C-alpha positions in Angstrom: 99.3 78.5 75.2 99.8 81.3 72.7 102.6 81.6 70.3 104.4 84.8 71.4 107.5 86.0 69.7 110.6 87.2 71.5 110.0 90.7 70.2 106.5 90.7 71.6 107.8 89.5 75.0 110.5 92.1 74.9 108.1 94.9 74.1 105.8 93.8 76.9 108.7 93.7 79.3 109.8 97.2 78.3 106.2 98.5 78.7 105.8 96.9 82.1 109.2 98.2 83.2 108.2 101.7 82.1 104.9 101.5 84.1 106.8 100.3 87.2 109.3 103.2 87.0 106.4 105.6 86.7 104.7 104.1 89.7 108.0 104.4 91.6 108.3 108.0 90.7 104.8 108.8 91.9 105.4 106.9 95.2 108.6 108.9 95.7 106.8 112.1 95.0 104.1 111.3 97.5 106.8 110.4 100.1 108.7 113.6 99.6 105.6 115.8 99.7 104.4 114.1 102.8 107.7 114.3 104.5 108.5 117.9 103.7 105.2 119.8 103.9 102.3 120.2 106.3 99.2 118.4 105.3 97.4 121.3 103.6 100.4 122.6 101.7 101.2 119.3 100.1 98.7 119.4 97.3 100.3 122.0 95.0 103.7 120.6 95.5 102.4 117.1 94.8 101.0 118.3 91.5 104.5 119.7 90.6 106.1 116.4 91.5 103.7 114.5 89.3 104.5 116.8 86.4 108.2 116.2 86.9 107.7 112.4 87.1 
């Protein structure tokens, strides 16, 4: 078992939370592009959604 400080644990938790929120944004962008646009029109809009996320 390693000796990890509370600050290190907190920083890891914040980093993991940030990564999770980014993943959620990407999934939401994929969902919206898929739901709103035909198959071949989704790619440019998906790129825009990624930039906004």
